[in-house]
ZAVOVEX-250182 format. One record per residue (C-alpha): residue number from 1; x, y, z. Coordinates in pm, 1 decimal. Layout:
N
<site resi="NUM" c1="X" c2="Y" c3="Z"/>
...
This chain:
231
<site resi="1" c1="6179.9" c2="-787.2" c3="-3148.9"/>
<site resi="2" c1="5897.2" c2="-1037.7" c3="-3156.4"/>
<site resi="3" c1="5799.9" c2="-1101.2" c3="-3535.1"/>
<site resi="4" c1="5476.0" c2="-972.2" c3="-3466.1"/>
<site resi="5" c1="5601.4" c2="-626.9" c3="-3383.4"/>
<site resi="6" c1="5815.4" c2="-652.6" c3="-3640.6"/>
<site resi="7" c1="5559.4" c2="-720.7" c3="-3874.9"/>
<site resi="8" c1="5297.1" c2="-398.5" c3="-3764.7"/>
<site resi="9" c1="5643.5" c2="-194.0" c3="-3763.8"/>
<site resi="10" c1="5722.1" c2="-238.4" c3="-4154.7"/>
<site resi="11" c1="5334.3" c2="-203.1" c3="-4238.7"/>
<site resi="12" c1="5286.3" c2="121.9" c3="-4054.4"/>
<site resi="13" c1="5564.6" c2="251.7" c3="-4264.0"/>
<site resi="14" c1="5497.4" c2="612.6" c3="-4356.6"/>
<site resi="15" c1="5187.2" c2="609.6" c3="-4195.4"/>
<site resi="16" c1="5054.7" c2="859.0" c3="-3919.8"/>
<site resi="17" c1="4911.8" c2="772.5" c3="-3560.7"/>
<site resi="18" c1="4609.0" c2="1005.8" c3="-3479.8"/>
<site resi="19" c1="4875.0" c2="1201.8" c3="-3219.8"/>
<site resi="20" c1="5085.0" c2="1291.5" c3="-3552.1"/>
<site resi="21" c1="4790.7" c2="1381.4" c3="-3753.0"/>
<site resi="22" c1="4623.7" c2="1611.2" c3="-3481.8"/>
<site resi="23" c1="5009.0" c2="1728.0" c3="-3467.7"/>
<site resi="24" c1="4988.8" c2="1852.6" c3="-3847.8"/>
<site resi="25" c1="4660.6" c2="1972.1" c3="-3884.4"/>
<site resi="26" c1="4623.4" c2="2166.6" c3="-3510.3"/>
<site resi="27" c1="4793.3" c2="2490.8" c3="-3646.1"/>
<site resi="28" c1="4512.1" c2="2524.5" c3="-3925.8"/>
<site resi="29" c1="4255.0" c2="2376.1" c3="-3685.7"/>
<site resi="30" c1="4317.7" c2="2404.3" c3="-3324.4"/>
<site resi="31" c1="4023.5" c2="2275.2" c3="-3161.0"/>
<site resi="32" c1="4066.7" c2="2006.4" c3="-3366.4"/>
<site resi="33" c1="4054.2" c2="1656.2" c3="-3100.0"/>
<site resi="34" c1="4075.2" c2="1301.8" c3="-3133.5"/>
<site resi="35" c1="3701.5" c2="1240.0" c3="-3111.1"/>
<site resi="36" c1="3640.6" c2="1489.9" c3="-3370.9"/>
<site resi="37" c1="3927.6" c2="1270.9" c3="-3638.7"/>
<site resi="38" c1="3675.8" c2="962.6" c3="-3494.9"/>
<site resi="39" c1="3339.1" c2="1093.4" c3="-3582.0"/>
<site resi="40" c1="3499.1" c2="1214.9" c3="-3928.1"/>
<site resi="41" c1="3571.9" c2="814.1" c3="-3974.0"/>
<site resi="42" c1="3290.5" c2="761.1" c3="-3871.6"/>
<site resi="43" c1="3082.0" c2="976.1" c3="-4087.5"/>
<site resi="44" c1="3315.2" c2="793.3" c3="-4415.9"/>
<site resi="45" c1="3550.4" c2="1062.9" c3="-4434.8"/>
<site resi="46" c1="3867.0" c2="875.5" c3="-4426.9"/>
<site resi="47" c1="3929.6" c2="518.2" c3="-4371.5"/>
<site resi="48" c1="4243.9" c2="470.6" c3="-4168.5"/>
<site resi="49" c1="4419.6" c2="144.3" c3="-4174.0"/>
<site resi="50" c1="4439.8" c2="-70.7" c3="-3821.1"/>
<site resi="51" c1="4720.6" c2="-208.2" c3="-3698.7"/>
<site resi="52" c1="4759.6" c2="-563.1" c3="-3509.9"/>
<site resi="53" c1="4690.7" c2="-389.7" c3="-3197.8"/>
<site resi="54" c1="4407.8" c2="-241.4" c3="-3332.4"/>
<site resi="55" c1="4592.8" c2="108.3" c3="-3349.7"/>
<site resi="56" c1="4465.3" c2="364.9" c3="-3603.3"/>
<site resi="57" c1="4750.1" c2="475.1" c3="-3884.4"/>
<site resi="58" c1="4633.4" c2="731.3" c3="-4156.3"/>
<site resi="59" c1="4782.5" c2="796.1" c3="-4487.2"/>
<site resi="60" c1="4905.6" c2="1129.0" c3="-4646.9"/>
<site resi="61" c1="4580.8" c2="1083.0" c3="-4832.8"/>
<site resi="62" c1="4399.0" c2="1024.3" c3="-4530.3"/>
<site resi="63" c1="4555.8" c2="1345.2" c3="-4407.6"/>
<site resi="64" c1="4461.4" c2="1546.5" c3="-4699.4"/>
<site resi="65" c1="4104.8" c2="1444.9" c3="-4709.9"/>
<site resi="66" c1="4112.7" c2="1530.5" c3="-4352.6"/>
<site resi="67" c1="4212.8" c2="1886.5" c3="-4406.7"/>
<site resi="68" c1="3993.7" c2="1890.8" c3="-4740.0"/>
<site resi="69" c1="3697.7" c2="1803.1" c3="-4509.6"/>
<site resi="70" c1="3778.5" c2="2088.0" c3="-4193.4"/>
<site resi="71" c1="3837.5" c2="2345.9" c3="-4472.2"/>
<site resi="72" c1="3480.3" c2="2260.1" c3="-4619.0"/>
<site resi="73" c1="3320.4" c2="2277.0" c3="-4279.1"/>
<site resi="74" c1="3482.0" c2="2575.7" c3="-4143.0"/>
<site resi="75" c1="3510.3" c2="2772.3" c3="-4452.9"/>
<site resi="76" c1="3180.3" c2="2720.6" c3="-4621.8"/>
<site resi="77" c1="2982.1" c2="2514.0" c3="-4403.3"/>
<site resi="78" c1="2905.1" c2="2258.3" c3="-4576.7"/>
<site resi="79" c1="2787.1" c2="1910.3" c3="-4392.3"/>
<site resi="80" c1="2959.3" c2="1647.3" c3="-4436.2"/>
<site resi="81" c1="2715.8" c2="1403.7" c3="-4645.3"/>
<site resi="82" c1="2761.5" c2="1680.7" c3="-4938.3"/>
<site resi="83" c1="3161.3" c2="1615.6" c3="-4816.3"/>
<site resi="84" c1="3141.1" c2="1288.2" c3="-4831.4"/>
<site resi="85" c1="2971.4" c2="1234.7" c3="-5216.3"/>
<site resi="86" c1="3224.0" c2="1477.9" c3="-5336.3"/>
<site resi="87" c1="3491.3" c2="1265.3" c3="-5195.5"/>
<site resi="88" c1="3313.5" c2="957.8" c3="-5316.6"/>
<site resi="89" c1="3314.6" c2="1088.5" c3="-5666.8"/>
<site resi="90" c1="3658.3" c2="1174.9" c3="-5601.5"/>
<site resi="91" c1="3770.4" c2="816.3" c3="-5548.4"/>
<site resi="92" c1="3547.0" c2="682.7" c3="-5858.8"/>
<site resi="93" c1="3755.6" c2="874.0" c3="-6080.4"/>
<site resi="94" c1="3470.1" c2="1156.3" c3="-6173.4"/>
<site resi="95" c1="3605.5" c2="1487.5" c3="-6196.7"/>
<site resi="96" c1="3339.0" c2="1698.9" c3="-5952.2"/>
<site resi="97" c1="3312.7" c2="2024.8" c3="-5929.2"/>
<site resi="98" c1="3422.7" c2="2129.7" c3="-5582.2"/>
<site resi="99" c1="3154.0" c2="2162.0" c3="-5321.4"/>
<site resi="100" c1="3305.3" c2="2505.7" c3="-5200.3"/>
<site resi="101" c1="3281.4" c2="2681.1" c3="-5572.4"/>
<site resi="102" c1="2942.7" c2="2531.1" c3="-5654.5"/>
<site resi="103" c1="2641.2" c2="2749.6" c3="-5670.5"/>
<site resi="104" c1="2359.2" c2="2664.9" c3="-5420.8"/>
<site resi="105" c1="2010.0" c2="2609.1" c3="-5641.7"/>
<site resi="106" c1="1797.1" c2="2877.8" c3="-5632.8"/>
<site resi="107" c1="1546.5" c2="2972.2" c3="-5368.9"/>
<site resi="108" c1="1192.9" c2="2849.5" c3="-5427.0"/>
<site resi="109" c1="1066.2" c2="3066.7" c3="-5066.6"/>
<site resi="110" c1="955.0" c2="3366.1" c3="-5159.5"/>
<site resi="111" c1="1156.0" c2="3686.8" c3="-5011.2"/>
<site resi="112" c1="984.8" c2="3796.0" c3="-4715.0"/>
<site resi="113" c1="749.6" c2="4065.6" c3="-4738.0"/>
<site resi="114" c1="838.7" c2="4445.9" c3="-4606.7"/>
<site resi="115" c1="594.0" c2="4683.4" c3="-4488.9"/>
<site resi="116" c1="604.7" c2="5049.1" c3="-4448.7"/>
<site resi="117" c1="436.8" c2="5208.7" c3="-4132.8"/>
<site resi="118" c1="109.8" c2="5293.8" c3="-4334.0"/>
<site resi="119" c1="90.2" c2="4972.8" c3="-4512.0"/>
<site resi="120" c1="155.7" c2="4804.3" c3="-4093.1"/>
<site resi="121" c1="-68.0" c2="5024.7" c3="-3970.8"/>
<site resi="122" c1="-376.3" c2="4926.9" c3="-4203.4"/>
<site resi="123" c1="-235.4" c2="4546.5" c3="-4175.4"/>
<site resi="124" c1="-309.7" c2="4508.1" c3="-3806.5"/>
<site resi="125" c1="-559.0" c2="4738.8" c3="-3805.9"/>
<site resi="126" c1="-350.7" c2="4970.6" c3="-3531.8"/>
<site resi="127" c1="-418.7" c2="5315.3" c3="-3421.3"/>
<site resi="128" c1="-91.9" c2="5549.7" c3="-3490.5"/>
<site resi="129" c1="-70.9" c2="5571.3" c3="-3115.8"/>
<site resi="130" c1="-68.8" c2="5271.2" c3="-2989.9"/>
<site resi="131" c1="239.8" c2="5149.5" c3="-3258.7"/>
<site resi="132" c1="412.6" c2="5472.8" c3="-3108.0"/>
<site resi="133" c1="372.8" c2="5356.5" c3="-2781.5"/>
<site resi="134" c1="479.0" c2="4996.0" c3="-2889.9"/>
<site resi="135" c1="838.4" c2="5123.8" c3="-3010.3"/>
<site resi="136" c1="861.4" c2="5421.4" c3="-2699.5"/>
<site resi="137" c1="803.2" c2="5112.9" c3="-2462.7"/>
<site resi="138" c1="1024.0" c2="4854.2" c3="-2639.8"/>
<site resi="139" c1="791.2" c2="4634.6" c3="-2726.6"/>
<site resi="140" c1="867.5" c2="4706.3" c3="-3105.0"/>
<site resi="141" c1="1166.9" c2="4857.8" c3="-3256.1"/>
<site resi="142" c1="1143.1" c2="5100.2" c3="-3454.0"/>
<site resi="143" c1="1235.1" c2="5038.0" c3="-3838.7"/>
<site resi="144" c1="1191.6" c2="5193.8" c3="-4212.3"/>
<site resi="145" c1="1042.6" c2="4911.1" c3="-4314.8"/>
<site resi="146" c1="853.9" c2="4621.3" c3="-4119.8"/>
<site resi="147" c1="833.3" c2="4214.3" c3="-4139.5"/>
<site resi="148" c1="530.3" c2="3989.0" c3="-4070.4"/>
<site resi="149" c1="676.5" c2="3944.4" c3="-3723.0"/>
<site resi="150" c1="597.8" c2="4278.5" c3="-3624.4"/>
<site resi="151" c1="257.2" c2="4250.0" c3="-3812.3"/>
<site resi="152" c1="194.2" c2="3947.4" c3="-3586.0"/>
<site resi="153" c1="308.6" c2="4135.1" c3="-3296.7"/>
<site resi="154" c1="67.4" c2="4458.0" c3="-3340.1"/>
<site resi="155" c1="-207.8" c2="4259.5" c3="-3433.8"/>
<site resi="156" c1="-154.1" c2="4081.3" c3="-3051.5"/>
<site resi="157" c1="-140.4" c2="4419.9" c3="-2916.8"/>
<site resi="158" c1="-430.8" c2="4591.0" c3="-3092.1"/>
<site resi="159" c1="-610.5" c2="4257.2" c3="-2911.2"/>
<site resi="160" c1="-479.5" c2="4321.5" c3="-2586.3"/>
<site resi="161" c1="-529.8" c2="4707.9" c3="-2607.2"/>
<site resi="162" c1="-942.3" c2="4658.5" c3="-2582.0"/>
<site resi="163" c1="-893.2" c2="4495.2" c3="-2309.9"/>
<site resi="164" c1="-699.7" c2="4808.6" c3="-2141.0"/>
<site resi="165" c1="-358.1" c2="4620.4" c3="-2197.9"/>
<site resi="166" c1="-159.2" c2="4893.6" c3="-2340.6"/>
<site resi="167" c1="224.5" c2="4799.7" c3="-2423.3"/>
<site resi="168" c1="380.7" c2="4955.3" c3="-2126.7"/>
<site resi="169" c1="207.9" c2="4623.0" c3="-1992.9"/>
<site resi="170" c1="372.0" c2="4344.2" c3="-2154.8"/>
<site resi="171" c1="687.8" c2="4524.7" c3="-2178.9"/>
<site resi="172" c1="752.5" c2="4235.7" c3="-1907.9"/>
<site resi="173" c1="715.0" c2="3969.3" c3="-2164.6"/>
<site resi="174" c1="992.5" c2="4060.5" c3="-2414.3"/>
<site resi="175" c1="1213.5" c2="4090.5" c3="-2131.5"/>
<site resi="176" c1="1137.6" c2="3762.6" c3="-2003.6"/>
<site resi="177" c1="1219.0" c2="3630.8" c3="-2346.1"/>
<site resi="178" c1="1519.2" c2="3751.8" c3="-2359.7"/>
<site resi="179" c1="1623.7" c2="3604.3" c3="-2024.5"/>
<site resi="180" c1="1498.7" c2="3287.9" c3="-2153.7"/>
<site resi="181" c1="1716.9" c2="3299.5" c3="-2487.3"/>
<site resi="182" c1="2000.6" c2="3357.1" c3="-2258.2"/>
<site resi="183" c1="1928.3" c2="3093.4" c3="-2002.3"/>
<site resi="184" c1="1945.9" c2="2893.2" c3="-2380.0"/>
<site resi="185" c1="2259.2" c2="3083.8" c3="-2406.9"/>
<site resi="186" c1="2412.3" c2="2954.8" c3="-2114.2"/>
<site resi="187" c1="2295.3" c2="2542.6" c3="-2153.9"/>
<site resi="188" c1="2475.7" c2="2588.0" c3="-2553.5"/>
<site resi="189" c1="2772.2" c2="2754.5" c3="-2436.7"/>
<site resi="190" c1="2990.6" c2="2474.4" c3="-2468.8"/>
<site resi="191" c1="2861.8" c2="2392.9" c3="-2828.2"/>
<site resi="192" c1="2870.2" c2="2791.0" c3="-2894.4"/>
<site resi="193" c1="3216.1" c2="2763.2" c3="-2792.1"/>
<site resi="194" c1="3335.8" c2="2579.3" c3="-3078.8"/>
<site resi="195" c1="3412.1" c2="2666.9" c3="-3434.7"/>
<site resi="196" c1="3322.7" c2="2380.3" c3="-3617.0"/>
<site resi="197" c1="3053.2" c2="2277.6" c3="-3791.1"/>
<site resi="198" c1="2914.9" c2="2004.3" c3="-3634.6"/>
<site resi="199" c1="2874.3" c2="2167.1" c3="-3289.6"/>
<site resi="200" c1="2732.6" c2="2410.2" c3="-3431.1"/>
<site resi="201" c1="2482.9" c2="2209.1" c3="-3620.7"/>
<site resi="202" c1="2392.4" c2="2095.0" c3="-3299.7"/>
<site resi="203" c1="2324.6" c2="2429.0" c3="-3132.2"/>
<site resi="204" c1="2104.6" c2="2517.2" c3="-3405.9"/>
<site resi="205" c1="1909.9" c2="2206.5" c3="-3331.7"/>
<site resi="206" c1="1883.4" c2="2217.5" c3="-2954.6"/>
<site resi="207" c1="1799.3" c2="2627.3" c3="-2944.9"/>
<site resi="208" c1="1481.2" c2="2575.7" c3="-3073.3"/>
<site resi="209" c1="1402.6" c2="2280.4" c3="-2854.3"/>
<site resi="210" c1="1545.8" c2="2456.6" c3="-2519.4"/>
<site resi="211" c1="1296.7" c2="2747.4" c3="-2628.4"/>
<site resi="212" c1="1003.7" c2="2517.9" c3="-2674.9"/>
<site resi="213" c1="1059.2" c2="2377.7" c3="-2339.4"/>
<site resi="214" c1="1088.0" c2="2667.5" c3="-2118.8"/>
<site resi="215" c1="754.7" c2="2806.8" c3="-2354.0"/>
<site resi="216" c1="570.8" c2="2508.7" c3="-2233.7"/>
<site resi="217" c1="681.1" c2="2553.0" c3="-1886.3"/>
<site resi="218" c1="536.5" c2="2918.3" c3="-1888.6"/>
<site resi="219" c1="223.4" c2="2788.1" c3="-2018.4"/>
<site resi="220" c1="161.6" c2="2544.8" c3="-1765.4"/>
<site resi="221" c1="207.4" c2="2811.2" c3="-1488.5"/>
<site resi="222" c1="-7.0" c2="3065.0" c3="-1655.6"/>
<site resi="223" c1="-249.2" c2="2801.6" c3="-1693.5"/>
<site resi="224" c1="-249.2" c2="2695.9" c3="-1311.7"/>
<site resi="225" c1="-246.1" c2="3048.6" c3="-1195.1"/>
<site resi="226" c1="-548.9" c2="3125.8" c3="-1427.0"/>
<site resi="227" c1="-747.8" c2="2824.6" c3="-1239.9"/>
<site resi="228" c1="-699.3" c2="2962.2" c3="-925.7"/>
<site resi="229" c1="-809.6" c2="3301.4" c3="-1045.6"/>
<site resi="230" c1="-1120.3" c2="3157.3" c3="-1183.5"/>
<site resi="231" c1="-1196.6" c2="2901.1" c3="-901.7"/>
């Protein structure tokens, strides 16, 4: 054995390879991959040492930091920046409260308003029969209390009804929207199949972006059809 190899083996004594770390954590985190471990390293959760050959070696402390970070992500949906700040406080000798038990600050966003049936009709100027038709055709879901989204939909139905477009005529719009969601769900399936917060967060970012692109396409198609109609 060369002297360099001997020094490397001695310096790595008691440390774990990335494969050994995966083996230790796999029972608790079965979807964990080496790529995720490298990502956590990039995010500053751990800083494994490198051998002269460039291999990562993790200490028992690294292993526990990884276990803590993964638990906080999985069970408490905490972002890595919060986890990293907590670990930095611990490293600095401070005694921070665990982010898992820290209560979030009170929300400054007011609670969404709820409307009774009579309030919904008053807010939108809709006739009771129009609301009944919207519910019976599935354009609106019947409920004991209605939201601002219901108000927006019913106002649009009131405007369309003035031109003879009834709820039954726009039922296909809702069905089309559900098909769009199915397309988005199919596109995001590789992310949605994973349970870790990173992939879930990525899916939450991409979903409205994909929906926006589908909406843009629909608007283009409608404008083109209108141009043909009016030309």
